[in-house]
N, C-alpha and C positions, 0 to 999 in steps of 0.2 A: 335789633336783637330777634332772637326766635326761642320760643319754648321748647325744652327738650324733656325727656321723661327724667325722672329722679334717678341719681346715679345708683349704681347696681349694689354696692356694699351696705349703703344705708337703707336702701328700699328692701333690699333681702333681710335685713335684720328687724326692719319694723314689722314686716309683714308676717314674719316667723313668730314674733314676739304678739301680735295681735291674735294670731292663731291660738297660741298656746293659752293666752289669758284669758280671751274673749270669744272663744269658739266661733272665730270667723267674722266678728264684727269690726272688722278693720276699718280704719278710719274714721271712727265715731267722733262726732262733733262735740260731744259733751265731755267736760272736762272736770277731773275731781276738784272740788272746792277744798279751800284751807280757811282757817278762821281769820279773823281780822288780826291785824298785827298788834303786838302788847302796848299798851300806855306806856311812854317814856317821857319823863320829866326832864327836857333837855331842849335847849334852844335850838339846836340843829344836831341830827343823828342820820346815821345810814348803817346798812348792813348789806354787805356786798360779797358775792363767791369769788374767790381769788382766781380760780381757772377760767372761768366763763366771763368774769367782768359784770354778771348781772346784777343789778341793784334790787334786792327782795323787798327792802324798806327803806324809806327816806323821808326826811322832813327838813326842807329848807337848805335841799343838798347843794344847790349852786347860791346861797345867800354868802356874803362876806361875812367872816368870824375873826376873831383874834387868836391866833394859835397857841400862844403862849409858850410853853416848852416842847410843845408840839413840833415847833421849829426844828427841834434837833434831829428830827428825823431827816431832815434835808442836808444838815450839817454831817450827820453820818454818811448820807447818801454819797455827797461829793467827797468826803474823805476816803471811802471805800472804792468811788471810782479811780481816784488819785493812786491808791494803792493797785488797782487792777491795771494801771498803766504804768506801774513801776516810775511813778515821778516821786512817790514816797515810800518809806518802808516801815513796816512795824518797829523795827528796832531803831528808827531814827530818833536822837535825841533832840527834844524841842526846849530851848532857853525859854523861861516863863517870865514875860514882860510884867511891868508894873500895873499897866491896864487890866491884864487877866487875872493878876492876884487880886485886884482892887475889887473885882465884880462882887455885887450883891447876890441875894436869893440863893437858891440851891448851889452847893459849891462842893468841889474835890478838896479843897484844903490843900492846893499846891503852894508852894512859897516862892516868892520873887526872885528871879536870877538862878533859880535851880533849875537841873535838866531833868526832865520826864520824857519817857518814851511815847512814841504814837500808839503803840499798843496799851500802855496805861492810860492815857489821855482818852481813847477810845471807850475803855471800861469806864471811866469816869463820867463820860457823856450819856453812855447808853443806861447804866446801872445806877448811878448817883445823880444823874440830870445835872451834871455840874456846870453852872455858867462860866466858871474860869476855865475848866477844860475845853469848853467849845470855843471861846476866844483864843485861848493858847493854839488850838488846830487851826484855826482860821488864819491867824498870823503866820502860821509855819507854811501853810499852804499856799497863800495867796500875798503874804507880805504885810496885809493889814486885814481888819474885819470889813471895812467898805468893800475893799476890791474882791474879798471872799464872797460878800452878799451878790455881787456882780455874777460870779461863779453861780451862786445858788439859783439865781433868776435864769441864767441860761439853760440851767439843767431843768428848772420847772417848765421854760417854755419848749425844750425837747421832748419832755414827758407829756405834752398837753394840758398843762395845769393852766389854764388860760385865766383865771381868776385868782391868781396867787402873786404877790409882791413881798419880797424880804428886804429888810434894810440891815439886820444883824443876824448873828450865828445863834442867838440864846432864846430869842422870842420876847425879850424884853419890850414892854408896850410902847408902840409908835403907831401914830395914825395912819402911816404909809406901808405897815407892815400887816399883811392880811393873807387870808386864803380861804377855802370853801371845804365843807367836809367830802365833798366830791373829789376836790384836786387831791386831799389826804389821804384819799383812798386810792388814788392813782399812784400818788408816791409810794404808799406802804407796798402796795402790788409790785410795783417796779423793785422796791429795796429787797423784797423776800426772793424775787425771781432772779433777780441779776446778780445777787451778793449771797447765795445759798451758804457758802462756807463761813460765812461770818453771822449769818442770822442766829445762831446758837445762843450768842451774846445776850440776846435780848430776854432769854429766860433766866439768867442768873440772877440768884436772889440776893446774894450779898456781895460787895466790894470792899476790900480793906485798903486805904492808901492813908501813908504818913501816920500810921496808928490807928486811924480811925476807921471804924466799920460802919458801913451805912447799908440800908436796906433798898431794893430795888422798891420803888413807889407804887408798882403795879401789883395791887394786893390780890389780884385775880390769879396771878402765879401760885399763891398759897390755898386757893379757895377752888379753883376749878382746874383739873389736870388736863383739860383739853387745851388751855390757854399758853401758848409760847411766847407772847410779845404782846404789846410793843413799847409803849411809851405815853406816860401821862403828862399832863400839863395844867398850871394853875397861876392864875393872877386875880386879884379882884376884880379886874375889869372883864377877863376872859371867862371866870367861873372855874368850875373844876371839868377838865377834860381828859379823854381818855381814847386811845387807838389800840383796840384788842385785835390779836390775831389768834384763831383757836382752830385745832384740827380734828376731827373724827373721822375714823377710818379714812377712806379716801378723799374726803370734802374738807376744804380749807375755807373759813369766812373771815372776813375782816368787818370789824364794828367799830364805828366811830361816835362818840357823844361829846358834844362840847356844850358848855353853859349850864352845867349842873350846879346845884347848891352846896355840893359836900362830896368829900371823898365815898362815902357810903353810897349817895345817889349815883356818881358816875359807875360804880362798880355793880350796882344794882340794874341800872339802865343797860349796860354792857351785857351783864349776864341773861337777861330779858331777851336781848335781840339776839344773841347767839343760840341760845336754847330754841326760841323760836324757828330759827333758820334750819338748825339740825333735825328739828323734830317733823318740820312740815314739807322740807325740799329736800332735793337730791341733786347732785351733779355728777355728769359721767361723759367720758369723752365719745365722740362719735366717729371723728377720723383724725389722722395723725397727719402732721406736716410731710409734705414731699410724696405723699402716696398718690398714685395715679387714680384719678376719681372718673375719668373719661378720656378717650382717644379720639381726635378730630382730624379731619382731612386738612392737610396743609398744602396750599397752593405756592408754587414757584420757589420750593424749597429743596435742599439736598435730600431731604426725607419726604415722603408723602404723607404721614402723620405725625401730630404733636400730641404728648401726653400733657394734661392739665390736672391740677390739683390745688391744695391749699398751702399758703406759705407758712401758716401756723397751725398748731393743733386746736381742733374745734371742739370746745366743751360747752354743754347744755345744763343749764340750772332749771328745774321745772318742780312743781308740787308733786310730792310722792304720787305714785300710782298712775302715771300718766305718760310712761314710756311707749307705749304701744299707740299713743294718739299722735305721736309726732309726725310731720310730713316734711319733706324736703324735695327740693327741684333744683334744677339748673337753669340759667339764662345764658345763651353764648352768642357771640359775635357771629353773624350769619356767614363771614368769610374770612379765613386767617391766611394771611400771605406772609411769606418769608422777606427779609430775615427776621428771626425771632431771639429775643433775649430773656433769658431765665428771670422769671419773676414778674414778667410782662403779663398784664391783665386782659383776659378775653372774655370775661363775663363774672357772673356771680353765682354763689350758693346761698339759697334761702331755706331757712328752717322755720317750721311753724308750729305752734299747737293751737288748734283750733283756727280762729282769726288772728291770735297774737303772734307777729314776727319775732322769733326769738334770737335770730341771729342772720346777718347778711355779710357775707365774707367774699372777697374776691378770688375768681377762679384764674390761676395763672399757669404760665408756662413752667415746665420743670427743668428743662435744658434749653441751651441755646442751640439755634439751627440756623445755618447761613443760608444764603440765596442758591439756588442752582445756576448751574452754567447758562450759557447762551441756548443751547437746543433744549436743555430741561425747562427753561421759561418759556420757549417759543411753543413747546408742546402743550403746556398748561395755558397758556394764553388762547391757544386754537380750542382747547376742552371747555374752558370758560366761556368762549363764544356760543356754544351749544348746552351750556348748563341752565 
């Protein structure tokens, strides 16, 4: 690998901002300070930026916790995935089994042997946290709740939720049913990103089914207009839990608290974390996916140059007032030869604030390039002998 100069677009932006704000004191090593995070009375908690994925605050982020009804985030994720693949439809009618009807805890109050649409069941899971609705969806999608749990675990593995294991669709206590707040953050991020058209359901305050009107248990929807989701959970062993997502201007944060001792405690803790993040941090995009960041010599190819960029949008979360202090550089493979496949990695982009690495992203080919013909490769082989 060889070190090259910072990529031009980001470099120009940083230098310009530095000149405007700090009269030429570019690349200052001092970083604006922020106060210590708020004291939060919870067993485990986390505050993460949605776009950059940066964990701003955390405690016991990778320690196993009982998810209680936060489990239903994965139940909804699997359901929305099946909808996106046209394996099921919102208007599908689901016959309610006796098992679903007999579920205890929070319920939608569906009747045994009745027919309920997938759309109604989704509302019942998301807004009313219905254990009965969760089991009904699980049985409709996979045939049984245990088979559905297998699907849940496959999706968890695909998302990188390495410390999570599900045995049911509801969060009913079981020693083999566990997760971490870090994994829950990954799930919440994927749920919002992958199913934008359905995410608005999580901010609905009331839902009525079978003549019974029930409120969304996320009381932050009433007290904080930045909050538009996501899910509460509670059992005696898990305590009171809450996954929240809130948006202020162009910044979205995800907070997760588990193991608090009351509804008020989980809401207070969540509000503290969200307010801290919005007050002292900012998130902004550096570069969009598939934009050319650098062009490099390509050997033995139909073309002599290859365009390199990012496979995904690059966002950065930093303490406010530090934009001018960001540095970026690229490390590239010393020689790139054809054939090249779009998305193939040929280096990395590193973004730093002072000595802190904010992001390391792969630098990838933006297009496919075939090998050159016989004479083209022969010429490049000769040139390489003298290079």
